[in-house]
KOLPANU-815028 format. One record per atom (N, C-alpha, C): chain; atom name; x, y, z; residue number from 1. Coordinates in steps of 0.001 Angstrom, whole numbers, padded with zeros to 6 digits. Layout:
REM residues N
- A,CA,X,Y,Z,NUM
...
This chain:
REM residues 173
- A,N,000771,-001340,000040,1
- A,CA,-000017,-000008,-000037,1
- A,C,000808,001243,000009,1
- A,N,002079,001107,000372,2
- A,CA,002763,002382,000465,2
- A,C,003484,002724,-000989,2
- A,N,003557,001785,-001922,3
- A,CA,003988,002020,-003245,3
- A,C,003001,001986,-004197,3
- A,N,002011,001235,-004050,4
- A,CA,000843,001067,-005102,4
- A,C,-000472,001691,-004783,4
- A,N,-001221,002226,-005654,5
- A,CA,-002403,002827,-005468,5
- A,C,-003346,001567,-005471,5
- A,N,-003934,001242,-004307,6
- A,CA,-004730,000104,-004195,6
- A,C,-006056,000232,-005035,6
- A,N,-006624,-000693,-005809,7
- A,CA,-007696,-000604,-006664,7
- A,C,-009029,-000241,-005726,7
- A,N,-009985,000443,-006184,8
- A,CA,-011217,000711,-005357,8
- A,C,-011879,-000455,-004813,8
- A,N,-011912,-001570,-005704,9
- A,CA,-012522,-002821,-005259,9
- A,C,-011888,-003478,-003932,9
- A,N,-010444,-003469,-004025,10
- A,CA,-009818,-003920,-002914,10
- A,C,-009884,-003133,-001636,10
- A,N,-009865,-001731,-001777,11
- A,CA,-010231,-000873,-000668,11
- A,C,-011442,-001159,-000160,11
- A,N,-012540,-001221,-000893,12
- A,CA,-013814,-001513,-000449,12
- A,C,-013987,-002893,000315,12
- A,N,-013271,-003857,-000126,13
- A,CA,-013241,-005077,000539,13
- A,C,-012621,-005063,001900,13
- A,N,-011350,-004189,001927,14
- A,CA,-010706,-004084,003195,14
- A,C,-011671,-003227,004217,14
- A,N,-012146,-002150,003676,15
- A,CA,-013194,-001454,004528,15
- A,C,-014344,-002324,005140,15
- A,N,-014968,-003042,004111,16
- A,CA,-016133,-004043,004578,16
- A,C,-015561,-004994,005582,16
- A,N,-014445,-005512,005392,17
- A,CA,-013924,-006468,006490,17
- A,C,-013699,-005781,007800,17
- A,N,-013107,-004647,007752,18
- A,CA,-012771,-003785,008999,18
- A,C,-014265,-003594,009760,18
- A,N,-015123,-003156,008850,19
- A,CA,-016490,-002849,009435,19
- A,C,-017236,-004041,009998,19
- A,N,-017069,-005383,009272,20
- A,CA,-017640,-006532,009788,20
- A,C,-016960,-006943,011125,20
- A,N,-015571,-006806,011064,21
- A,CA,-014885,-007203,012408,21
- A,C,-015362,-006371,013615,21
- A,N,-015542,-005061,013334,22
- A,CA,-015862,-004025,014391,22
- A,C,-017456,-004445,014786,22
- A,N,-018334,-004666,013866,23
- A,CA,-019710,-004723,014253,23
- A,C,-020114,-006214,014516,23
- A,N,-019398,-007154,014205,24
- A,CA,-019770,-008623,014287,24
- A,C,-019966,-008966,015739,24
- A,N,-020989,-009633,016139,25
- A,CA,-021117,-010081,017457,25
- A,C,-020551,-011596,017561,25
- A,N,-021183,-012221,018539,26
- A,CA,-020895,-013813,018822,26
- A,C,-021298,-014602,017645,26
- A,N,-022556,-014283,017146,27
- A,CA,-023064,-015187,016050,27
- A,C,-022575,-014572,014745,27
- A,N,-022442,-015497,013841,28
- A,CA,-021980,-015039,012477,28
- A,C,-023218,-014763,011619,28
- A,N,-023000,-013851,010650,29
- A,CA,-024090,-013567,009713,29
- A,C,-024349,-012134,009646,29
- A,N,-025672,-011772,010010,30
- A,CA,-025939,-010217,009992,30
- A,C,-025415,-009593,011270,30
- A,N,-025197,-008331,011071,31
- A,CA,-024691,-007483,012066,31
- A,C,-025440,-006152,012010,31
- A,N,-025474,-005431,013250,32
- A,CA,-026197,-004375,013440,32
- A,C,-025223,-002999,013682,32
- A,N,-025289,-002006,012706,33
- A,CA,-024326,-000936,012877,33
- A,C,-025069,000109,013757,33
- A,N,-024525,000421,014767,34
- A,CA,-025075,001521,015688,34
- A,C,-024539,002826,015282,34
- A,N,-023343,002991,014809,35
- A,CA,-022770,004307,014534,35
- A,C,-022497,004243,013020,35
- A,N,-022653,005330,012281,36
- A,CA,-022012,005293,010888,36
- A,C,-020572,005173,010712,36
- A,N,-020129,004369,009656,37
- A,CA,-018604,004098,009591,37
- A,C,-017882,005371,009556,37
- A,N,-018327,006477,008753,38
- A,CA,-017765,007732,008695,38
- A,C,-017441,008320,010148,38
- A,N,-018371,008240,011075,39
- A,CA,-018055,008645,012347,39
- A,C,-016912,007805,013137,39
- A,N,-016932,006597,012906,40
- A,CA,-015801,005795,013440,40
- A,C,-014515,006184,012929,40
- A,N,-014400,006597,011748,41
- A,CA,-013258,006981,011134,41
- A,C,-012750,008396,011461,41
- A,N,-013484,009139,012109,42
- A,CA,-013094,010386,012756,42
- A,C,-012084,010253,013750,42
- A,N,-011073,011306,013939,43
- A,CA,-010299,011107,015086,43
- A,C,-010874,011096,016418,43
- A,N,-010234,010541,017495,44
- A,CA,-010794,010468,018782,44
- A,C,-011217,011728,019280,44
- A,N,-010427,012840,019098,45
- A,CA,-010757,014103,019551,45
- A,C,-011937,014860,018951,45
- A,N,-012477,014220,017827,46
- A,CA,-013583,014752,017184,46
- A,C,-014758,013750,017388,46
- A,N,-014751,012896,018220,47
- A,CA,-015893,011923,018635,47
- A,C,-015927,010564,018073,47
- A,N,-014800,010372,017122,48
- A,CA,-014803,009037,016539,48
- A,C,-013780,008055,017295,48
- A,N,-013615,006922,016630,49
- A,CA,-012576,006085,017372,49
- A,C,-011240,005927,016723,49
- A,N,-011084,006773,015658,50
- A,CA,-009799,006882,015111,50
- A,C,-009372,005819,014130,50
- A,N,-010326,005100,013736,51
- A,CA,-010083,004119,012727,51
- A,C,-009820,004711,011284,51
- A,N,-008785,004306,010686,52
- A,CA,-008289,004859,009523,52
- A,C,-009065,004640,008273,52
- A,N,-009368,005658,007308,53
- A,CA,-010034,005394,006164,53
- A,C,-008896,004774,005210,53
- A,N,-009063,003566,004753,54
- A,CA,-008131,002925,004066,54
- A,C,-007714,003559,002716,54
- A,N,-008554,004186,002106,55
- A,CA,-008264,004948,000813,55
- A,C,-007370,006091,001122,55
- A,N,-007677,006857,002129,56
- A,CA,-006940,008065,002442,56
- A,C,-005664,007616,003102,56
- A,N,-005577,006529,003836,57
- A,CA,-004232,006137,004316,57
- A,C,-003379,005733,003159,57
- A,N,-004027,005019,002201,58
- A,CA,-003202,004561,000896,58
- A,C,-002421,005881,000385,58
- A,N,-003368,006695,000140,59
- A,CA,-002867,008002,-000506,59
- A,C,-001878,008704,000308,59
- A,N,-001971,008741,001584,60
- A,CA,-001080,009358,002483,60
- A,C,000199,008535,002350,60
- A,N,000296,007279,002346,61
- A,CA,001482,006528,002125,61
- A,C,002309,006713,000841,61
- A,N,001308,006888,-000297,62
- A,CA,002033,007302,-001544,62
- A,C,002503,008762,-001625,62
- A,N,001798,009616,-000855,63
- A,CA,002265,010959,-000676,63
- A,C,003659,010900,-000044,63
- A,N,003851,010106,000928,64
- A,CA,005107,010054,001674,64
- A,C,006305,009574,000527,64
- A,N,005932,008843,-000387,65
- A,CA,006809,008410,-001470,65
- A,C,007167,009620,-002358,65
- A,N,006036,010572,-002623,66
- A,CA,006447,011690,-003353,66
- A,C,007186,012631,-002567,66
- A,N,007057,012801,-001243,67
- A,CA,007731,013603,-000439,67
- A,C,009300,013114,-000482,67
- A,N,009452,011879,-000462,68
- A,CA,010862,011219,-000502,68
- A,C,011537,011586,-001775,68
- A,N,010800,011449,-002807,69
- A,CA,011343,011765,-004231,69
- A,C,011807,013295,-004282,69
- A,N,011021,014207,-003604,70
- A,CA,011372,015622,-003731,70
- A,C,012547,015869,-002879,70
- A,N,012607,015314,-001682,71
- A,CA,013685,015568,-000792,71
- A,C,014981,014828,-000928,71
- A,N,014919,013700,-001543,72
- A,CA,015998,012689,-001531,72
- A,C,016455,012556,-002910,72
- A,N,017033,013544,-003661,73
- A,CA,017364,013470,-004917,73
- A,C,018615,012652,-005276,73
- A,N,019193,012178,-004241,74
- A,CA,020462,011143,-004427,74
- A,C,020107,009810,-004374,74
- A,N,018934,009504,-004020,75
- A,CA,018546,008154,-003883,75
- A,C,018510,007364,-005246,75
- A,N,018526,006172,-005295,76
- A,CA,018550,005253,-006384,76
- A,C,017108,005480,-007087,76
- A,N,016033,005310,-006257,77
- A,CA,014756,005486,-006687,77
- A,C,014464,006783,-007496,77
- A,N,014950,007777,-006979,78
- A,CA,014864,009088,-007591,78
- A,C,015522,009123,-008995,78
- A,N,016810,008473,-009024,79
- A,CA,017596,008556,-010116,79
- A,C,016924,007665,-011202,79
- A,N,016306,006478,-010948,80
- A,CA,015606,005639,-011820,80
- A,C,014372,006212,-012403,80
- A,N,013401,006631,-011476,81
- A,CA,012221,007162,-011849,81
- A,C,012350,008568,-012717,81
- A,N,013438,009355,-012222,82
- A,CA,013543,010589,-012955,82
- A,C,014137,010445,-014360,82
- A,N,014825,009631,-014451,83
- A,CA,015557,009376,-015795,83
- A,C,014522,008861,-016932,83
- A,N,013427,008207,-016500,84
- A,CA,012426,007846,-017402,84
- A,C,011282,008676,-017383,84
- A,N,010710,009242,-016196,85
- A,CA,009336,009855,-016137,85
- A,C,009504,011516,-015987,85
- A,N,010595,012019,-015213,86
- A,CA,010542,013402,-015043,86
- A,C,011943,013853,-015332,86
- A,N,012739,013835,-016518,87
- A,CA,014105,014050,-016626,87
- A,C,014569,015535,-016083,87
- A,N,013534,016500,-016011,88
- A,CA,014071,017827,-015488,88
- A,C,014115,017800,-013983,88
- A,N,013883,016692,-013338,89
- A,CA,014023,016581,-011820,89
- A,C,012819,017104,-011160,89
- A,N,011707,017665,-011880,90
- A,CA,010482,018076,-011150,90
- A,C,009399,017033,-011331,90
- A,N,009063,016483,-010196,91
- A,CA,008011,015299,-010266,91
- A,C,006724,015884,-010699,91
- A,N,006361,017066,-010450,92
- A,CA,005179,017645,-010802,92
- A,C,004907,017936,-012197,92
- A,N,006077,017955,-013069,93
- A,CA,006062,018175,-014404,93
- A,C,006705,016986,-015105,93
- A,N,006033,015809,-014771,94
- A,CA,006525,014529,-015350,94
- A,C,005989,014386,-016841,94
- A,N,006725,013867,-017619,95
- A,CA,006324,013629,-019076,95
- A,C,005320,012450,-019238,95
- A,N,004331,012413,-020232,96
- A,CA,003508,011377,-020365,96
- A,C,004290,010292,-020978,96
- A,N,004020,009049,-020480,97
- A,CA,004665,007811,-021086,97
- A,C,003454,006917,-021451,97
- A,N,003582,006207,-022533,98
- A,CA,002487,005338,-023013,98
- A,C,002278,004088,-021975,98
- A,N,003414,003377,-021593,99
- A,CA,003259,002209,-020785,99
- A,C,004236,002410,-019474,99
- A,N,003551,003239,-018686,100
- A,CA,004154,003676,-017376,100
- A,C,004005,002425,-016469,100
- A,N,004972,002309,-015597,101
- A,CA,004949,001080,-014628,101
- A,C,003756,001385,-013665,101
- A,N,003284,000461,-012904,102
- A,CA,002111,000702,-011903,102
- A,C,002488,001373,-010720,102
- A,N,003882,001211,-010300,103
- A,CA,004389,001916,-009379,103
- A,C,004386,003533,-009641,103
- A,N,004947,003893,-010893,104
- A,CA,004969,005235,-011347,104
- A,C,003651,005830,-011316,104
- A,N,002631,005103,-012011,105
- A,CA,001347,005756,-012153,105
- A,C,000689,005855,-010784,105
- A,N,000950,005067,-009891,106
- A,CA,000514,005400,-008440,106
- A,C,000970,006450,-007859,106
- A,N,002371,006664,-007989,107
- A,CA,003101,007853,-007361,107
- A,C,002596,009192,-008129,107
- A,N,002435,009058,-009412,108
- A,CA,001991,010223,-010160,108
- A,C,000655,010628,-009714,108
- A,N,-000271,009749,-009499,109
- A,CA,-001685,010115,-009003,109
- A,C,-001596,010851,-007651,109
- A,N,-000705,010326,-006817,110
- A,CA,-000339,010958,-005590,110
- A,C,000195,012414,-005613,110
- A,N,000925,012496,-006595,111
- A,CA,001727,013671,-006721,111
- A,C,000786,014806,-007211,111
- A,N,-000175,014257,-008154,112
- A,CA,-001300,015170,-008723,112
- A,C,-002187,015691,-007701,112
- A,N,-002529,014676,-006565,113
- A,CA,-003398,015263,-005585,113
- A,C,-002619,016076,-004568,113
- A,N,-001341,015840,-004424,114
- A,CA,-000547,016756,-003502,114
- A,C,-000310,018130,-004271,114
- A,N,-000068,018149,-005457,115
- A,CA,000020,019491,-006166,115
- A,C,-000951,020396,-005883,115
- A,N,-002346,019959,-005793,116
- A,CA,-003272,020778,-005522,116
- A,C,-003246,021623,-004223,116
- A,N,-002487,020945,-003262,117
- A,CA,-002538,021523,-001938,117
- A,C,-001164,022269,-001713,117
- A,N,-000269,022275,-002672,118
- A,CA,001058,022856,-002539,118
- A,C,000959,024240,-002983,118
- A,N,001789,025127,-002396,119
- A,CA,001887,026539,-002780,119
- A,C,003380,026863,-002933,119
- A,N,003652,028037,-003104,120
- A,CA,004965,028501,-003108,120
- A,C,005591,029391,-001914,120
- A,N,006685,029120,-001631,121
- A,CA,007291,030100,-000711,121
- A,C,008352,030752,-001641,121
- A,N,008154,031925,-001936,122
- A,CA,009123,032654,-002908,122
- A,C,010364,033049,-002045,122
- A,N,011390,032513,-002820,123
- A,CA,012858,032813,-002416,123
- A,C,013437,033794,-003365,123
- A,N,014146,033317,-004200,124
- A,CA,014822,034320,-005293,124
- A,C,013998,034349,-006520,124
- A,N,012867,033507,-006646,125
- A,CA,012043,033459,-007753,125
- A,C,012471,032810,-008974,125
- A,N,013547,032055,-008855,126
- A,CA,014235,031424,-010136,126
- A,C,013487,030313,-010638,126
- A,N,012706,029469,-009819,127
- A,CA,011978,028342,-010328,127
- A,C,010371,028615,-010419,127
- A,N,010030,029874,-010330,128
- A,CA,008642,030234,-010347,128
- A,C,008189,030334,-011734,128
- A,N,007062,029689,-012211,129
- A,CA,006520,029875,-013364,129
- A,C,005029,030528,-013166,129
- A,N,004966,031854,-013335,130
- A,CA,003693,032504,-012925,130
- A,C,002394,032026,-013578,130
- A,N,002648,031397,-014740,131
- A,CA,001393,030975,-015482,131
- A,C,001009,029558,-015251,131
- A,N,002016,028774,-014938,132
- A,CA,001674,027186,-014759,132
- A,C,001686,026725,-013378,132
- A,N,002274,027470,-012319,133
- A,CA,002244,026934,-011018,133
- A,C,000885,027273,-010309,133
- A,N,000770,026465,-009393,134
- A,CA,-000363,026792,-008480,134
- A,C,-000163,027806,-007446,134
- A,N,-000999,028763,-007580,135
- A,CA,-000944,029924,-006579,135
- A,C,-001920,029945,-005588,135
- A,N,-002684,028944,-005531,136
- A,CA,-003808,028887,-004509,136
- A,C,-004989,029647,-004765,136
- A,N,-005068,030141,-006119,137
- A,CA,-006256,030989,-006426,137
- A,C,-007055,030186,-007646,137
- A,N,-008293,030157,-007664,138
- A,CA,-008974,029563,-008718,138
- A,C,-008629,030279,-009988,138
- A,N,-008339,029345,-010962,139
- A,CA,-007842,029936,-012409,139
- A,C,-006375,029921,-012681,139
- A,N,-005660,030015,-011480,140
- A,CA,-004149,030091,-011761,140
- A,C,-003476,028710,-011193,140
- A,N,-004184,027642,-011730,141
- A,CA,-003578,026230,-011221,141
- A,C,-002894,025397,-012330,141
- A,N,-002472,026296,-013394,142
- A,CA,-001799,025454,-014510,142
- A,C,-002553,024822,-015423,142
- A,N,-003929,025262,-015713,143
- A,CA,-004738,024396,-016547,143
- A,C,-004761,025228,-017876,143
- A,N,-003694,025532,-018410,144
- A,CA,-003547,026107,-019742,144
- A,C,-004133,027423,-020096,144
- A,N,-005102,027316,-021119,145
- A,CA,-005826,028658,-021642,145
- A,C,-006608,029386,-020459,145
- A,N,-007234,028602,-019546,146
- A,CA,-007962,029245,-018631,146
- A,C,-007202,030059,-017603,146
- A,N,-006081,029544,-017252,147
- A,CA,-005088,030196,-016485,147
- A,C,-004605,031448,-017140,147
- A,N,-004185,031391,-018319,148
- A,CA,-003684,032544,-019143,148
- A,C,-004797,033576,-019198,148
- A,N,-006007,033159,-019613,149
- A,CA,-007009,034141,-019880,149
- A,C,-007364,034854,-018446,149
- A,N,-007378,034047,-017419,150
- A,CA,-007767,034621,-016098,150
- A,C,-006622,035483,-015647,150
- A,N,-005284,035100,-015885,151
- A,CA,-004142,035880,-015594,151
- A,C,-004173,037241,-016300,151
- A,N,-004446,037225,-017683,152
- A,CA,-004479,038310,-018557,152
- A,C,-005701,039336,-017919,152
- A,N,-006772,038694,-017496,153
- A,CA,-007939,039556,-017079,153
- A,C,-007387,040232,-015750,153
- A,N,-006671,039430,-014805,154
- A,CA,-006264,040072,-013491,154
- A,C,-005255,041034,-013914,154
- A,N,-004451,040851,-014843,155
- A,CA,-003402,041900,-015227,155
- A,C,-003998,043144,-015834,155
- A,N,-005073,042873,-016512,156
- A,CA,-005881,044130,-017159,156
- A,C,-006381,044904,-016123,156
- A,N,-006843,044249,-015055,157
- A,CA,-007526,044901,-013900,157
- A,C,-006616,045767,-013091,157
- A,N,-005210,045050,-012998,158
- A,CA,-004368,045772,-012269,158
- A,C,-003742,046982,-013022,158
- A,N,-003705,046799,-014217,159
- A,CA,-003186,047968,-015109,159
- A,C,-004168,049073,-015054,159
- A,N,-005495,048846,-015273,160
- A,CA,-006390,049884,-015110,160
- A,C,-006446,050639,-013793,160
- A,N,-006180,049719,-012726,161
- A,CA,-006236,050376,-011391,161
- A,C,-004974,051268,-011277,161
- A,N,-003823,050784,-011773,162
- A,CA,-002646,051568,-011675,162
- A,C,-002701,052968,-012532,162
- A,N,-003469,052800,-013852,163
- A,CA,-003574,054046,-014630,163
- A,C,-004543,054943,-013769,163
- A,N,-005488,054500,-013108,164
- A,CA,-006494,055197,-012495,164
- A,C,-005717,055948,-011280,164
- A,N,-004802,055209,-010614,165
- A,CA,-004145,055813,-009386,165
- A,C,-003186,056946,-009877,165
- A,N,-002517,056625,-011005,166
- A,CA,-001533,057601,-011465,166
- A,C,-002278,058935,-012136,166
- A,N,-003490,058639,-012686,167
- A,CA,-004377,059710,-013067,167
- A,C,-004788,060513,-011951,167
- A,N,-005185,059859,-010899,168
- A,CA,-005626,060719,-009642,168
- A,C,-004497,061468,-009093,168
- A,N,-003249,060699,-009158,169
- A,CA,-002196,061447,-008447,169
- A,C,-001788,062673,-009221,169
- A,N,-001959,062709,-010558,170
- A,CA,-001631,063926,-011344,170
- A,C,-002511,064967,-011025,170
- A,N,-003899,064625,-010918,171
- A,CA,-004870,065642,-010674,171
- A,C,-004678,066310,-009297,171
- A,N,-004279,065508,-008267,172
- A,CA,-004145,066067,-006950,172
- A,C,-002985,066968,-006909,172
- A,N,-001989,066899,-007776,173
- A,CA,-000724,067647,-007785,173
- A,C,-001066,069233,-008204,173
C-alpha cells in the first residue's frame, strides 16, 4: 500500500472486512451498525474512534513516497524514476509515457493530488512559473488557456487600477 495505489474494489473489501470485524457479534451472519462508519473513522478528539479510512491512508503513504522523491534526489529510486518519467527533476512536471509502470502511475496520482495543496514560498524567484504553477487561487492552477485568460484578465484589472491611481495622483498635484 505504500508504493501502489490500491484499486477501489480492494479498498472497499478491506473497509467492509474492518466494518464487519468491528460490528460482528458472537453469532456470524448479519450484524447491526449502531454508528455510521464515517463517524468511526473520525479522530478520537472529534468524537470518533480513530479508525483509518483505508483509501486516505493509501494516498498518504503514496504521498510520503512523493515527499521522499522531492527531498532525496540522491537516492537510487529518484535517479531511476527521474531518468524515465521526469528528466528535468520536477516530479510535478512529469512527461506522459505510454506504458508507465504501476508504481510510477500510483506515485503520479499521489503527486497530482498533492500538487493541488502545494503553494510557493518565494525565495529568489528562479523556479517560479507564474502561468503554470499553483498559486492557490482559482484559475491560476496551471490548466492552460483558462489560467492565461484569467491571468490576463487580472493583469488588465491591475493595469487599469494603476492608470487610475496615476491619473488621480496627477490631478491632486
